C-alpha positions as CSV (number, residue, x, y, z in Angstrom):
1,X,-47.2,3.5,-9.6
2,X,-44.1,5.6,-8.7
3,X,-40.5,5.1,-9.6
4,X,-37.8,5.0,-7.0
5,X,-35.0,7.6,-7.6
6,X,-31.6,6.1,-8.0
7,X,-29.7,5.5,-4.9
8,X,-26.7,7.5,-4.0
9,X,-23.4,6.7,-5.5
10,X,-20.5,5.3,-3.6
11,X,-18.6,8.0,-1.7
12,X,-15.3,9.4,-2.8
13,X,-12.6,11.3,-1.1
14,X,-8.9,12.0,-1.3
15,X,-6.7,9.1,-0.6
16,X,-5.4,8.5,2.9
17,X,-1.7,8.1,3.5
18,X,-0.3,6.0,6.3
19,X,1.8,7.8,8.9
20,X,3.0,5.0,11.0
21,X,3.7,5.6,14.7
22,X,7.2,4.5,15.9
23,X,6.8,0.8,16.4
24,X,10.2,-0.8,16.0
25,X,9.1,-1.9,12.5
26,X,10.6,0.7,10.2
27,X,12.8,-1.8,8.5
28,X,11.3,-2.1,4.9
29,X,12.0,-5.8,5.1
30,X,9.3,-6.1,7.8
31,X,5.8,-7.0,6.4
32,X,2.9,-4.5,6.8
33,X,0.2,-5.6,9.1
34,X,-3.4,-5.7,7.7
35,X,-6.4,-6.8,9.7
36,X,-9.2,-8.1,7.6
37,X,-12.6,-7.8,9.1
38,X,-15.3,-9.9,7.5
39,X,-19.0,-9.3,8.3
40,X,-22.1,-11.2,7.6
41,X,-22.8,-10.7,3.9
42,X,-23.2,-13.0,0.9
43,X,-20.2,-11.3,-0.5
44,X,-18.0,-12.6,2.3
45,X,-16.6,-15.3,-0.2
46,X,-14.8,-12.4,-2.0
47,X,-12.8,-11.9,1.2
48,X,-10.9,-15.1,0.7
49,X,-9.1,-13.9,-2.5
50,X,-8.5,-10.6,-0.8
51,X,-6.6,-12.4,2.0
52,X,-4.6,-14.4,-0.4
53,X,-3.7,-11.3,-2.6
54,X,-2.5,-9.4,0.5
55,X,-0.3,-12.2,1.6
56,X,1.2,-12.4,-1.9
57,X,1.8,-8.7,-1.9
58,X,3.9,-9.3,1.3
59,X,1.5,-8.2,4.0
60,X,1.1,-10.1,7.3
61,X,-2.7,-10.7,7.6
62,X,-4.9,-11.4,10.4
63,X,-8.7,-12.0,10.1
64,X,-11.7,-11.3,12.3
65,X,-15.0,-12.8,11.5
66,X,-18.2,-11.5,13.0
67,X,-20.8,-14.0,14.4
68,X,-22.9,-13.7,11.2
69,X,-19.9,-13.9,8.9
70,X,-19.2,-17.4,10.2
71,X,-22.6,-18.4,8.7
72,X,-21.2,-17.6,5.2
73,X,-17.5,-18.5,5.4
74,X,-15.4,-20.9,7.5
75,X,-12.6,-19.8,9.7
76,X,-10.5,-22.7,8.4
77,X,-10.4,-20.9,5.0
78,X,-8.9,-17.8,6.3
79,X,-6.7,-19.6,8.7
80,X,-5.1,-21.4,5.9
81,X,-4.8,-18.3,3.7
82,X,-3.2,-16.1,6.4
83,X,-1.3,-18.7,8.3
84,X,-2.8,-17.3,11.6
85,X,-5.7,-18.3,13.8
86,X,-8.9,-16.6,13.0
87,X,-10.4,-14.4,15.6
88,X,-14.2,-14.0,16.3
89,X,-14.6,-14.0,20.0
90,X,-14.0,-10.8,22.1
91,X,-12.3,-13.1,24.7
92,X,-10.5,-15.4,22.3
93,X,-6.8,-16.3,22.1
94,X,-5.4,-13.2,23.7
95,X,-4.3,-14.0,27.2
96,X,-4.7,-10.4,28.5
97,X,-8.5,-10.4,27.8
98,X,-8.2,-7.2,25.6
99,X,-7.9,-8.8,22.2
100,X,-9.6,-5.8,20.5
101,X,-6.9,-3.5,21.9
102,X,-4.1,-5.7,20.8
103,X,-5.4,-6.1,17.3
104,X,-5.9,-2.5,16.8
105,X,-2.4,-1.7,18.0
106,X,-1.0,-4.6,15.7
107,X,-2.7,-3.3,12.5
108,X,-1.2,-0.8,10.1
109,X,-4.4,-0.8,8.2
110,X,-7.8,-2.4,8.7
111,X,-9.9,-3.5,5.7
112,X,-13.6,-4.2,6.4
113,X,-14.8,-6.3,3.4
114,X,-17.7,-6.8,3.1
115,X,-19.2,-4.2,5.5
116,X,-23.0,-4.7,6.0
117,X,-25.5,-1.9,6.7
118,X,-25.6,-3.2,10.3
119,X,-22.0,-3.0,10.8
120,X,-21.8,0.5,9.3
121,X,-24.6,1.7,11.8
122,X,-22.8,0.1,14.7
123,X,-19.5,1.9,13.7
124,X,-21.2,5.2,13.2
125,X,-22.8,5.1,16.7
126,X,-19.6,3.9,18.4
127,X,-20.9,0.4,19.4
128,X,-18.4,-2.1,20.8
129,X,-20.6,-5.1,21.3
130,X,-18.4,-7.6,19.4
131,X,-14.7,-8.1,18.6
132,X,-14.9,-6.4,15.2
133,X,-16.7,-3.3,16.3
134,X,-14.5,-3.0,19.5
135,X,-11.3,-3.2,17.4
136,X,-12.5,-0.6,15.0
137,X,-13.3,1.7,18.0
138,X,-9.7,1.2,19.2
139,X,-8.1,1.7,15.9
140,X,-5.9,4.7,15.0
141,X,-4.7,3.4,11.8
142,X,-6.3,3.9,8.3
143,X,-9.6,1.9,7.7
144,X,-10.9,1.0,4.3
145,X,-14.5,0.0,4.2
146,X,-16.1,-2.1,1.2
147,X,-19.8,-2.0,1.7
148,X,-22.0,-4.8,0.4
149,X,-25.9,-4.9,0.7
150,X,-29.0,-4.8,-1.3
151,X,-29.4,-1.4,-3.3
152,X,-32.4,-0.4,-1.3
153,X,-30.5,-0.9,1.9
154,X,-27.6,1.3,0.6
155,X,-29.8,4.0,-0.6
156,X,-31.8,4.1,2.7
157,X,-31.4,7.5,4.6
158,X,-30.3,5.6,7.8
159,X,-27.4,3.9,5.8
160,X,-26.4,7.2,4.2
161,X,-26.4,8.8,7.6
162,X,-24.0,6.2,9.0
163,X,-21.7,6.7,5.8
164,X,-21.8,10.4,6.3
165,X,-21.0,10.2,10.0
166,X,-18.0,7.8,9.3
167,X,-16.6,10.2,6.6
168,X,-17.2,13.3,8.7
169,X,-15.4,11.8,11.6
170,X,-12.4,11.2,9.1
171,X,-11.9,7.6,10.4
172,X,-12.9,5.6,7.3
173,X,-12.3,5.6,3.6
174,X,-14.7,3.9,1.4
175,X,-14.3,1.8,-1.8
176,X,-17.6,1.1,-3.5
177,X,-20.2,-0.2,-3.4
178,X,-20.6,-0.5,-7.3
179,X,-23.5,-0.8,-9.6
180,X,-24.3,-4.3,-10.5
181,X,-26.3,-7.4,-9.8
182,X,-26.5,-8.6,-6.1
183,X,-27.3,-11.8,-4.6
184,X,-31.1,-11.6,-5.0
185,X,-30.7,-10.9,-8.8
186,X,-31.6,-7.3,-8.4
187,X,-29.3,-4.6,-9.7
188,X,-28.2,-1.3,-8.5
189,X,-25.6,0.3,-6.3
190,X,-24.8,-2.0,-3.5
191,X,-22.6,-4.7,-4.9
192,X,-19.2,-5.0,-3.2
193,X,-16.3,-3.8,-5.3
194,X,-14.1,-6.5,-6.8
195,X,-11.1,-7.5,-4.9
196,X,-8.8,-6.1,-7.5
197,X,-10.2,-2.6,-7.0
198,X,-10.2,-3.0,-3.1
199,X,-6.5,-4.2,-3.2
200,X,-5.6,-1.1,-5.5
201,X,-7.1,1.2,-2.8
202,X,-5.6,-0.5,0.1
203,X,-2.1,-1.1,-0.8
204,X,-1.0,2.6,-0.8
205,X,-2.2,2.7,2.7
206,X,0.5,0.2,3.9
207,X,3.2,1.1,1.4
208,X,6.0,3.4,2.5
209,X,6.0,6.5,0.3
210,X,9.7,6.7,0.4
211,X,10.0,7.4,-3.4
212,X,7.5,10.3,-3.4
213,X,8.7,13.2,-5.6
214,X,11.2,11.1,-7.5
215,X,11.1,10.2,-11.2
216,X,12.0,6.6,-11.6
217,X,12.8,5.2,-15.2
218,X,12.6,1.4,-15.5
219,X,13.4,-0.6,-18.7
220,X,11.9,-4.0,-19.1
221,X,11.6,-7.0,-21.4
222,X,13.5,-8.1,-24.5
223,X,14.5,-6.1,-27.5
224,X,13.8,-7.4,-31.0
225,X,15.9,-7.1,-34.1
226,X,14.1,-7.7,-37.3
227,X,15.7,-9.6,-40.1
228,X,12.9,-9.4,-42.5
229,X,9.0,-9.0,-42.3
230,X,8.7,-12.5,-40.8
231,X,11.8,-13.2,-38.7
232,X,13.7,-11.5,-35.9
233,X,16.3,-12.1,-33.4
234,X,15.5,-11.7,-29.7
235,X,15.9,-13.3,-26.2
236,X,13.9,-15.1,-23.6
237,X,13.2,-12.1,-21.2
238,X,9.6,-12.0,-20.1
239,X,9.7,-8.4,-18.7
240,X,8.2,-9.5,-15.4
241,X,11.0,-8.2,-13.2
242,X,11.0,-4.8,-14.8
243,X,7.3,-4.6,-14.6
244,X,7.3,-5.5,-11.0
245,X,9.9,-2.8,-10.3
246,X,7.7,-0.2,-12.1
247,X,4.5,-1.3,-10.2
248,X,6.1,-1.2,-6.9
249,X,8.0,2.1,-7.4
250,X,4.7,3.8,-8.4
251,X,3.0,2.2,-5.4
252,X,5.8,3.8,-3.2
253,X,5.0,7.2,-4.6
254,X,7.4,7.6,-7.5
255,X,6.6,9.0,-10.9
256,X,7.4,6.1,-13.1
257,X,8.3,5.9,-16.8
258,X,8.5,2.3,-18.1
259,X,10.4,1.7,-21.4
260,X,9.1,-1.8,-22.4
261,X,10.2,-4.1,-25.1
262,X,7.6,-6.3,-26.8
263,X,5.9,-8.2,-23.9
264,X,2.3,-9.2,-23.3
265,X,1.9,-7.6,-19.8
266,X,-0.6,-5.1,-18.6
267,X,0.7,-1.6,-17.8
268,X,0.9,-1.1,-13.9
269,X,-1.3,1.4,-12.3
270,X,-0.1,5.0,-12.5
271,X,2.8,4.2,-14.7
272,X,3.7,5.9,-18.0
273,X,4.4,3.2,-20.5
274,X,6.5,3.6,-23.7
275,X,6.6,0.6,-26.0
276,X,9.7,0.0,-28.1
277,X,11.1,-2.8,-30.2
278,X,14.7,-2.6,-31.0
279,X,17.7,-1.6,-29.0
280,X,18.1,1.5,-30.9
281,X,14.4,2.4,-30.2
282,X,14.9,1.6,-26.5
283,X,18.1,3.9,-26.5
284,X,16.0,6.7,-28.1
285,X,13.2,6.3,-25.5
286,X,15.5,6.3,-22.7
287,X,17.2,9.5,-23.8
288,X,13.8,11.2,-24.1
289,X,12.8,10.0,-20.5
290,X,16.1,10.9,-19.0
291,X,16.2,14.3,-20.6
292,X,19.2,16.6,-21.5
293,X,22.3,15.9,-19.5
294,X,20.3,13.1,-17.7
295,X,18.6,15.6,-15.5
296,X,15.0,14.7,-15.9
297,X,15.2,11.4,-13.8
298,X,16.3,10.5,-10.3
299,X,16.8,6.7,-10.9
300,X,17.4,4.5,-13.9
301,X,16.9,0.8,-13.4
302,X,18.0,-1.2,-16.6
303,X,16.1,-4.5,-16.1
304,X,15.6,-4.9,-19.9
305,X,17.6,-7.6,-21.6
306,X,18.9,-5.4,-24.5
307,X,20.0,-7.3,-27.6
308,X,23.8,-7.1,-28.1
309,X,23.6,-7.2,-31.9
310,X,21.3,-6.2,-34.8
311,X,21.1,-7.2,-38.5
312,X,23.2,-5.3,-41.0
313,X,19.9,-4.2,-42.6
314,X,16.4,-5.5,-42.3
315,X,15.5,-7.3,-45.6
316,X,12.5,-5.8,-47.3
317,X,11.0,-9.3,-48.2
318,X,11.1,-12.7,-46.6
319,X,14.5,-14.3,-46.9
320,X,14.1,-17.5,-48.8
321,X,15.3,-20.8,-47.2
322,X,16.7,-22.6,-50.3
323,X,20.4,-22.4,-49.3
324,X,21.6,-25.0,-46.9
325,X,23.5,-22.3,-44.9
326,X,22.2,-18.8,-44.2
327,X,24.9,-16.3,-43.3
328,X,23.8,-13.1,-41.5
329,X,26.0,-10.1,-40.8
330,X,25.2,-8.8,-37.4
331,X,26.5,-5.4,-35.9
332,X,27.1,-4.5,-32.3
333,X,24.3,-2.5,-30.6
334,X,25.2,0.4,-28.4
335,X,25.8,-0.4,-24.8
336,X,23.1,1.9,-23.4
337,X,23.8,1.6,-19.7
338,X,27.6,2.0,-20.2
339,X,27.0,5.1,-22.4
340,X,24.6,6.5,-19.7
341,X,27.2,5.7,-17.0
342,X,30.0,7.5,-18.9
343,X,27.6,10.6,-19.6
344,X,26.6,10.9,-15.9
345,X,28.5,13.8,-14.2
346,X,27.0,13.8,-10.8
347,X,25.1,11.4,-8.6
348,X,22.0,11.6,-10.5
349,X,20.4,9.5,-11.9
350,X,21.2,6.6,-9.6
351,X,22.1,3.7,-11.9
352,X,21.1,0.1,-11.3
353,X,21.9,-2.5,-13.8
354,X,21.1,-6.2,-14.2
355,X,23.4,-9.0,-15.0
356,X,22.0,-12.4,-16.2
357,X,24.6,-15.1,-16.5
358,X,24.7,-18.9,-16.8
359,X,27.8,-19.8,-14.9
360,X,28.3,-20.8,-11.2
361,X,27.0,-18.5,-8.4
362,X,30.5,-17.4,-7.6
363,X,31.2,-16.7,-11.2
364,X,28.0,-14.8,-11.7
365,X,28.9,-12.5,-8.9
366,X,32.5,-12.0,-10.3
367,X,31.1,-11.2,-13.7
368,X,28.4,-8.7,-12.2
369,X,31.1,-7.0,-10.2
370,X,33.2,-6.4,-13.3
371,X,30.1,-5.0,-15.0
372,X,29.5,-2.7,-12.0
373,X,32.8,-1.1,-12.6
374,X,32.7,-1.1,-16.5
375,X,29.4,0.5,-16.6
376,X,29.8,2.9,-13.8
377,X,26.7,1.8,-11.9
378,X,25.7,2.4,-8.4
379,X,24.4,-1.2,-8.2
380,X,24.2,-4.5,-10.2
381,X,21.4,-6.9,-9.7
382,X,23.0,-10.4,-10.6
383,X,20.9,-13.4,-11.3
384,X,21.2,-16.8,-13.0
385,X,19.3,-17.3,-16.3
386,X,17.6,-20.4,-14.9
387,X,16.3,-18.5,-11.8
388,X,14.9,-15.6,-13.6
389,X,14.0,-15.9,-17.3
390,X,10.3,-16.4,-17.8
391,X,9.8,-17.2,-14.0
392,X,7.4,-15.5,-11.5
393,X,10.0,-15.5,-8.9
394,X,13.7,-14.8,-8.8
395,X,16.9,-15.2,-6.9
396,X,19.4,-12.3,-7.0
397,X,22.3,-10.8,-5.5
398,X,22.5,-6.9,-5.1
399,X,26.2,-5.9,-5.7
400,X,27.7,-2.5,-4.9
401,X,31.3,-1.3,-4.5
402,X,31.0,-1.9,-0.8
403,X,28.6,-4.8,-0.4
404,X,27.3,-8.0,-1.8
405,X,23.8,-8.9,-0.6
406,X,22.2,-12.2,-1.7
407,X,18.4,-12.3,-1.5
408,X,16.4,-15.6,-1.2
409,X,14.3,-16.9,-4.0
410,X,11.1,-14.9,-3.9
411,X,8.1,-13.5,-5.9
412,X,9.4,-10.8,-8.2
413,X,7.3,-8.3,-6.5
414,X,9.0,-9.0,-3.2
415,X,12.4,-8.8,-4.9
416,X,11.5,-5.5,-6.5
417,X,10.6,-4.1,-3.1
418,X,14.0,-5.1,-1.8
419,X,15.7,-3.4,-4.7
420,X,13.7,-0.3,-4.2
421,X,14.4,-0.3,-0.5
422,X,18.1,-0.2,-1.5
423,X,17.4,2.7,-3.9
424,X,15.4,4.7,-1.2
425,X,18.2,4.1,1.4
426,X,20.9,5.1,-1.0
427,X,19.1,8.3,-2.0
428,X,18.4,8.9,1.7
429,X,22.0,8.7,2.5
430,X,23.0,11.1,-0.3
431,X,20.0,13.5,0.1
432,X,17.0,13.3,-2.2
């Protein structure tokens, strides 16, 4: 009895970067176009959460199913998730009869997930015998392929020749397959990568790298002022807006430092996180990140809800509750953003502040505009407490000396991208 040598590992290569042709969609508000191609594998069920995650990330998604994919997943599922008709027929909905050409021209990136051994072989030999293969043959945009098959199929020399051909042609980037259990119960390299990993590889391909080379510092979450070993004073900030800003800035190519108050949120990919607790510790961390004379950062976005007051001193033991009234002496914390605004001598760092209020919309904007002037910021993002604190979405108004731009209620990731588009435009106007 002979043992089978382990199959080849998933290919790796430097990440691609999308260079979009002139298409009239350069406005950062426009969604990026992702074509999701699903082939006939048991892993096709994983394509549904991918479609949903892409839509949530702000992409416009269209789906192509191969004939065999329809045996595993229904078109209605993807139509509901993408809001668009699902294509599978070469001569389907496109009136001109060249649907594969139209889809390839529409896409900013193509994701094949899952990709079977048969589909890889057809791609490698230039076959165009169905809509999916013909579209890939027409495509000039980045293509990300997530293979899924039995480990013995993945390790077969024919499959490896297909992969090598596609890599040497420079047309495809691969994510996975990974080592794990497959549908038959066997284990090995051949299992499709999880949707989260695929999404992490795909999103940079359809994200403008307009913050590349910049150092963006973001503060997020609340600060906490301890009264004794048990009690503290804080606020209701969840940190979600600041974390969304850090995540999207990193995705757009920035080097990001995230100064985070006490929150239970995962660190975004490629972000340097510094955890702090009090307002004074946040001030110290920000000074470290901004560097001498504020020269170490290009942008500061103060999304944190910094406490205005701290206790006179933290009591070393628990304060007893015998007295009917407890009086606390609170002292004003430094105004971190105002101090940085006064210390700035040039245009850098670009200063973006946040203003959360509880008044009418008109009054919220009025108060934010006063804060813009008082703290010498380049912009203030104004929002109402009920629209923002603890929520997954937000409704904000971006205020500058020249403009007042209200944004509709939307997912905080979407709002973060709009704020960062303002940052990119402002730095572009003034020169990076």
